[in-house]
C-alpha positions, 0 to 999 in steps of 0.5 A, a space after each residue: 490801248 491797253 485796260 484802265 484799273 477800274 476798281 479806282 476812283 476816277 471819272 470815265 467820259 463816255 459819248 451820249 449814243 455809245 451809253 449801251 456800253 455803261 454796262 461794261 464798267 462793272 461793278 456797278 454797286 459802286 458806279 455813280 453817272 450824271 444824267 440830266 434833268 429832263 423827261 429822257 432822264 430820266 427814264 435814263 435815270 430809272 434805267 440804270 438804277 435798276 440795273 444796280 448803277 447810282 445816279 446824279 442828276 443835273 445838266 447845264 440848262 436844269 441844276 447843274 450846280 447840284 448834280 455837280 455837288 451830287 458828283 463830288 459827295 461820291 467822290 470823296 464816297 471813294 466811288 467812281 463816277 461816269 459823264 456824257 463828253 456831248 450830252 445833253 444836246 449834241 452835238 455829236 461827239 463833241 466832247 464839252 468842257 464840263 468834264 475837265 472842270 467836274 475832274 478837277 473839282 473832284 481831284 479824279 484822274 478822266 478816263 476816255 471810255 468808248 463802246 461799238 458793237 459787231 452789229 447795230 441799229 444807229 437810231 436817226 437821232 441827235 446823238 447817233 444811238 447805239 441799238 446793238 443786234 441781241 447778243 451781238 458781241 461789244 467791244 469795251 476801250 479804256 484810254 489812259 488816264 488824263 490828271 487834271 490839275 487844280 488850280 488849272 488856268 482857264 488855257 489849260 482846261 481848253 488844252 486838257 479839254 482837246 486832248 481828251 477829245 482827241 484819244 475819243 476820236 480816236 477810240 472811235 475809230 478803233 473801235 469802228 474798226 474792230 468789226 468788219 462790215 459795220 459800215 452798213 448799218 447807218 453808224 456816222 462817224 
């Protein structure tokens, strides 16, 4: 898959358990990431802000409208956006329709993004969080942009969500195959 032009505004779709790859979305000064309002989200938001990212706060259960409005404002400011497709509660690797809806609202294309490390500890959590070993190489895979039309039907939204799911599944498999011997480090496809 080709590397994408990261300088143009877009929404990057990333798995919750692979958010460690967010620094691969440089430059971070023009990237706003949607983070849940939970206690865990607060820890993540503070860490991301410390390394230079901006955050919007909200999730379907708590402050979803506020988070969407913050993301829309960031998009109007010519920022790139990022959203965890399977967060905040899973199921792991399952793309939810909220990202396609956000893309429709903002008018930005979706760019699938998957990170994979050569050596990682895969945490025993709902998202199977990838914790790369110190100084291990990582691969960043960018998918082709998906344009979302304004005023789409519910069926079209479902079709585009399925398309994003298919692309991200293939990219995750590609990342897992990029480095050898990943199975012995608790990777769960």
